[in-house]
C-alpha positions in Angstrom: -16.0 21.9 29.5 -14.4 25.1 27.9 -10.9 25.0 26.5 -9.3 26.0 29.7 -10.6 23.4 31.7 -9.8 20.9 28.5 -6.5 21.5 28.2 -5.7 22.1 32.2 -7.6 18.6 32.5 -5.6 16.3 30.2 -2.0 18.1 30.7 -3.0 17.6 34.9 -4.1 13.4 33.9 -2.6 12.7 31.4 0.7 12.1 29.5 1.9 13.1 26.4 4.2 11.1 23.6 8.3 12.9 23.4 7.0 15.6 25.9 8.3 16.4 29.2 5.9 16.3 31.8 5.0 20.4 32.5 6.3 21.7 29.1 3.6 20.2 26.8 2.3 22.6 24.7 -1.5 21.0 23.0 -3.5 21.8 20.0 -7.0 22.8 21.3 -8.6 20.8 19.1 -13.0 20.5 19.0 -13.6 18.5 15.6 -11.9 18.1 12.2 -13.4 18.2 8.4 -10.8 17.9 5.1 -7.1 19.3 5.1 -8.6 22.2 8.5 -8.8 21.4 12.4 -11.7 23.8 14.2 -10.5 25.2 18.0 -13.6 25.3 21.0 -13.0 29.1 20.4 -13.2 29.5 16.9 -10.0 28.8 16.4 -8.4 27.5 13.3 -5.9 25.7 11.6 -4.8 24.0 8.2 -4.2 20.6 9.5 -0.5 20.1 7.0 1.5 17.4 8.4 -2.2 15.0 8.1 -2.3 13.7 11.8 0.3 11.4 12.6 1.0 11.2 8.5 -2.4 9.8 8.0 -5.2 10.9 7.8 -4.8 10.6 3.7 -8.8 11.4 2.6 -8.9 14.4 4.7 -11.0 14.0 8.2 -14.5 12.6 8.4 -15.2 12.1 4.8 -17.9 11.4 4.4 -18.1 7.8 3.5 -15.7 6.9 5.5 -18.8 8.2 8.7 -20.9 6.5 7.0 -19.2 2.9 7.0 -17.5 3.6 10.6 -21.6 3.8 11.3 -22.5 0.5 9.8 -19.8 -1.4 11.8 -21.8 0.3 15.0 -24.8 -1.5 14.0 -23.2 -4.6 13.2 -20.9 -7.0 15.2 -18.2 -4.6 17.7 -16.3 -7.0 18.7 -14.3 -11.0 17.6 -11.7 -11.7 19.5 -8.7 -13.3 17.1 -10.5 -16.7 17.0 -13.3 -15.9 14.9 -13.7 -15.9 11.0 -15.6 -12.2 10.1 -17.5 -10.7 7.0 -15.0 -7.6 7.5 -11.9 -10.2 7.8 -12.2 -11.9 4.9 -13.0 -8.5 2.9 -10.3 -6.6 3.9 -7.8 -9.9 3.5 -9.3 -10.6 0.5 -8.4 -6.8 -0.8 -5.2 -6.3 1.0 -4.3 -9.3 -1.4 -5.0 -8.1 -4.1 -3.4 -4.6 -3.8 -0.1 -5.7 -1.9 2.6 -6.3 -4.8 4.5 -10.1 -5.2 3.7 -12.6 -3.5 2.7 -11.2 -0.1 -0.8 -12.5 -0.3 -1.6 -13.7 4.1 -1.5 -11.0 6.6 -2.2 -10.4 10.0 -3.6 -7.6 12.1 -2.6 -5.6 14.6 -3.9 -2.0 16.1 -1.1 0.0 14.6 2.3 0.6 13.3 4.8 -0.6 16.8 2.6 -3.5 17.1 2.8 -4.4 13.3 7.0 -3.5 13.7 6.6 -6.4 17.1 5.4 -9.0 15.6 7.5 -8.8 12.5 10.3 -9.5 14.8 8.7 -12.1 16.5 7.9 -13.9 12.4 11.9 -13.7 11.1 13.1 -14.9 14.6 10.4 -17.9 14.1 11.2 -18.9 10.9 14.7 -18.2 10.2 15.9 -19.4 13.8 18.0 -16.5 14.2 18.4 -14.2 16.3 20.3 -10.8 15.3 18.5 -8.0 13.7 19.8 -5.2 11.4 18.4 -1.6 11.7 19.8 1.8 10.7 20.7 4.8 13.2 18.9 7.5 10.9 15.3 5.1 11.3 11.8 5.4 13.7 10.4 2.5 14.0 8.0 2.3 17.4 7.9 3.1 21.0 7.5 -0.1 22.0 10.1 -2.1 24.0 11.6 -3.9 20.6 10.8 -1.5 18.7 13.1 1.3 20.2 15.5 -1.1 20.1 15.0 -1.2 15.9 14.4 2.3 16.3 17.9 3.9 15.4 17.7 8.1 16.3 18.8 8.9 20.1 15.4 8.1 21.2 16.4 4.9 21.7 19.5 5.7 23.8 17.6 6.4 27.8 15.4 3.2 26.6 18.4 1.0 27.2 19.1 -1.5 27.2 16.5 -3.4 26.0 15.5 -5.9 23.4 19.4 -8.1 22.7 20.4 -8.2 19.7 19.7 -5.4 17.2 22.6 -4.5 15.5 23.0 -0.5 13.7 24.0 0.3 10.6 24.4 3.5 8.4 21.6 4.1 5.9 23.4 5.4 2.7 22.9 8.9 4.0 24.6 9.2 7.3 24.5 13.2 9.0 28.2 14.6 8.7 29.8 10.8 6.9 29.2 11.1 3.5 29.7 7.1 1.3 29.8 9.1 -2.2 29.1 12.2 -4.4 26.9 10.3 -7.0 23.8 7.7 -6.5 25.7 5.2 -8.2 28.8 5.3 -6.0 27.1 5.7 -2.5 24.9 3.0 -3.4 27.6 0.9 -4.1 30.2 2.2 -1.4 27.3 0.9 1.4 26.5 -2.1 0.2 30.2 -3.3 0.7 30.2 -1.9 4.6 26.9 -3.4 5.2 28.8 -6.7 4.1 31.7 -6.0 6.0 29.0 -6.3 8.6 27.3 -9.3 8.0 31.0 -10.5 8.0 31.2 -9.4 11.6 28.4 -10.3 13.3 27.4 -14.3 11.6 25.8 -14.2 8.7 24.1 -17.8 9.7 23.2 -14.9 12.9 20.7 -12.6 11.4 17.0 -13.1 11.0 16.5 -10.2 9.1 16.6 -6.5 8.0 14.8 -3.4 8.5 14.0 -0.7 6.7 11.6 2.7 6.0 12.3 1.7 2.1 11.8 5.8 2.4 12.9 7.0 5.5 10.2 9.1 7.7 11.0 11.3 10.4 14.7 10.7 10.2 15.0 13.4 7.5 12.3 12.3 4.4 15.1 10.4 3.1 14.5 8.3 -0.7 17.3 6.3 -1.5 20.3 6.1 -3.5 18.9 4.7 -7.5 19.8 1.5 -7.3 19.9 0.4 -3.7 16.9 -0.9 -2.6 17.3 -3.5 -5.6 21.1 -3.8 -4.5 20.2 -4.2 -0.3 17.5 -6.9 -1.1 20.1 -9.0 -3.8 22.7 -8.9 -0.6 21.2 -9.8 2.0 18.8 -13.4 -0.2 22.6 -14.3 -0.7 22.9 -14.7 3.2 19.2 -15.8 3.7 18.7 -12.8 5.8 14.8 -11.2 5.1 14.0 -7.5 4.0 11.2 -6.0 6.0 10.1 -2.9 5.1 8.3 -0.5 7.3 6.3 1.0 5.7 3.8 2.4 8.2 4.8 6.1 7.1 5.9 5.9 3.6 2.8 3.3 2.2 -0.5 3.9 0.7 0.5 6.8 -1.7 2.6 9.2 0.4 5.5 8.4 -1.7 3.5 8.2 -5.4 3.2 4.8 -5.7 1.2 2.7 -3.3 3.9 1.5 -1.5 7.3 3.1 -1.0 9.5 -0.1 -2.2 8.4 0.1 -5.6 9.9 2.2 -6.5 12.9 0.0 -6.6 11.5 -2.8 -8.5 11.6 -5.2 -4.9 9.2 -7.7 -2.9 10.2 -7.4 0.5 9.7 -11.0 2.0 7.7 -8.7 5.3 5.9 -5.4 4.7 4.8 -3.9 7.9 1.8 -1.0 7.8 -0.6 1.0 9.5 
């Protein structure tokens, strides 16, 4: 197919995320290598976004390609109740890499699904139903994660899963919690504790955060915030879930963004 036919067929027979039908202008990509994307008519683009912030080692890395070929020649599919060498090796390696006592993992197909399962996990573990999340956040576009998401994309999808309580993070868009990191951290946590009291601490299972907020502004937390937040949630038996889908795996200078705050959360989601 030539470039024009590819673009026309994609627009006619498929839907694009976060785009109004008929108004999207997709990039015609034929192949990718390293940091470059290539079009069918000789175009070349720098993939400065690393696709969805996920191609950490570049496109078509020879070691990745070779590993995929070996996998395709072996066990291609296994139902969830099986024990496989790949599952054993990956689980063991993750237990060595993830900080603290986090050493057990549930495998999903992506970030939103990871957060969906984390919701079920924290509710069943605590016996509580409410979830705290922040307005300047994105946790996925599935039914439940769209409600966790605080930014305006959630609004057309409401009402959805009940029990989600949104709060302001340390960096509201217009309002300010203070002029210094110490002041911002202190005032935001005082505000958050009051919300917890209003909602009933014994009804709140967990709080979901992005340790570094992603699509809502690339917002690292102020100094002391993560440690203060973890201590506050521990005080009320509320679990902390760190959504590291965008910030994890070395993107902030440490393997996981929560490590900058000197904490270990109760649950980590990643993709």
